[in-house]
C-alpha positions in Angstrom: -2.6 51.1 262.0 -5.7 53.0 263.3 -5.2 51.7 266.8 -1.5 52.3 266.8 -1.5 55.8 265.3 -2.4 57.8 268.4 0.4 56.2 270.4 2.9 56.6 267.6 1.8 60.2 267.1 2.3 61.1 270.7 5.7 59.3 270.9 6.9 61.1 267.8 5.6 64.5 269.1 7.4 64.4 272.4 10.9 65.2 271.1 9.4 68.2 269.2 8.4 69.8 272.5 12.1 70.6 273.1 11.6 73.5 270.6 9.9 75.5 273.3 13.2 75.6 275.2 14.7 77.9 272.6 14.1 81.7 272.5 10.9 82.6 270.7 11.4 83.6 267.1 15.0 82.5 267.1 15.0 79.5 264.8 12.7 79.7 261.7 14.5 76.7 260.1 14.1 74.5 263.2 13.5 70.9 262.0 10.6 70.6 264.5 8.5 72.9 262.3 8.9 70.6 259.3 8.4 67.4 261.3 5.4 68.7 263.1 3.9 69.8 259.7 4.4 66.2 258.4 2.8 64.7 261.5 -0.1 67.1 261.2 -0.6 66.1 257.5 -0.3 62.4 258.3 -2.8 63.0 261.1 -5.1 64.7 258.7 -4.9 61.9 256.2 -5.4 59.1 258.8 -8.2 60.9 260.5 -10.0 62.0 257.4 -10.0 58.5 255.8 -11.3 57.1 259.1 -14.0 59.8 259.4 -15.1 59.5 255.8 -15.2 55.7 256.1 -17.1 56.1 259.4 -14.6 53.6 260.8 -14.1 52.5 264.3 -12.0 55.0 266.3 -12.6 57.7 263.8 -13.3 60.4 266.5 -10.0 59.5 268.3 -8.0 59.6 265.1 -9.5 62.9 263.9 -8.9 64.4 267.4 -5.3 63.2 267.4 -4.7 64.7 263.9 -6.2 68.0 265.0 -4.0 68.0 268.1 -1.0 67.5 265.9 -2.1 70.4 263.8 -2.4 72.6 266.9 1.1 71.4 268.0 2.5 72.4 264.6 0.9 75.9 264.8 2.3 76.3 268.3 5.8 75.2 267.2 5.8 77.4 264.2 4.5 80.4 266.2 7.2 79.9 268.8 10.2 79.1 266.7 9.5 81.2 263.6 7.2 84.0 264.6 8.1 84.6 268.3 4.3 84.4 269.1 3.7 87.5 266.9 0.7 87.6 264.6 2.4 90.5 262.7 5.5 88.3 262.1 3.3 85.4 261.0 1.4 87.8 258.6 4.7 89.1 257.2 6.1 85.5 256.8 3.0 84.4 255.0 3.2 87.4 252.7 6.9 86.6 251.9 6.3 82.9 251.3 2.8 82.9 249.8 2.6 86.4 248.4 -0.5 87.2 250.4 -0.2 88.1 254.1 -3.9 87.7 254.7 -3.3 84.0 254.0 -2.4 83.6 257.6 -6.2 84.1 258.4 -6.9 81.1 256.1 -4.4 79.1 258.2 -6.2 80.1 261.4 -9.6 79.2 259.8 -8.2 75.8 258.7 -7.2 75.0 262.3 -10.5 76.3 263.7 -12.6 74.3 261.2 -10.7 71.1 262.0 -11.0 71.8 265.8 -14.7 72.4 265.6 -15.3 69.4 263.4 -13.2 67.1 265.7 -14.9 68.5 268.8 -18.4 67.9 267.2 -17.5 64.3 266.3 -16.1 63.6 269.8 -18.9 65.2 271.8 -21.9 64.3 269.7 -21.1 61.4 267.3 -24.7 60.6 266.6 -25.6 64.1 265.6 -22.3 64.3 263.6 -23.3 61.2 261.7 -26.7 62.7 260.8 -25.4 66.0 259.6 -26.1 67.0 256.0 -23.8 65.4 253.4 -23.1 68.9 251.9 -21.6 70.0 255.2 -19.3 67.0 255.3 -18.2 67.7 251.7 -17.7 71.4 252.5 -15.6 70.7 255.6 -13.4 68.0 254.1 -13.2 69.8 250.7 -12.0 73.0 252.5 -9.5 71.1 254.5 -8.2 69.2 251.5 -7.9 72.5 249.5 -5.8 74.1 252.3 -3.6 71.0 252.7 -3.1 71.0 248.9 -2.1 74.6 248.9 0.2 74.1 251.9 2.0 71.3 250.1 2.3 73.4 246.9 3.8 76.4 248.8 5.8 74.7 251.6 6.3 71.1 250.4 9.2 69.6 248.6 8.8 67.5 245.5 8.8 64.4 247.6 6.1 65.9 249.9 4.0 66.8 246.9 4.4 63.3 245.4 3.4 61.7 248.7 0.5 64.1 249.1 -0.7 63.2 245.6 -0.6 59.6 246.5 -2.6 60.2 249.7 -5.2 62.2 247.8 -5.5 59.5 245.1 -5.9 56.9 247.9 -8.7 58.9 249.5 -10.5 59.5 246.2 -10.1 55.8 245.2 -11.3 54.3 248.4 -13.8 56.9 249.7 -15.3 59.1 247.0 -15.1 57.2 243.6 -16.9 54.1 244.8 -19.8 56.3 246.1 -20.1 58.6 243.2 -20.0 55.8 240.6 -22.6 53.6 242.3 -25.9 53.4 240.5 
């Protein structure tokens, strides 16, 4: 799966690029927004589990996931917001109740991009970074993904996300915290 994921992600992303042929801001319900969000969240899950397990190819998987997140942001900004921060702010206010939440979305993407860049450019330094920093970065990303699923996700999406989180906790965190 880990070796195949980047190829599959790219192949699945290619049809989504057709959204850029429509007029900006003209189709807020375009399926490319939903599909790109799913790809980004699958990229987050696959990448995070590889990074936390310090698995082979973790940097590549984390970078591909981050690229999928950036693609999702670009698709949403084009199709829904017409490349307008004010429109994104207003949409976030309408959907989530707090327009300033759009800044948290920006921060989410920036943190992931910085983390993936660090891992790709300096993997030895990344591996030696303090554990609290890894917990803070991945805890923040998990918190935002959780909230995105709660606000934007269907019941199916929430159920799948819950399964993903339980899988990460079971395989990555619980064995470490319960060791004596």
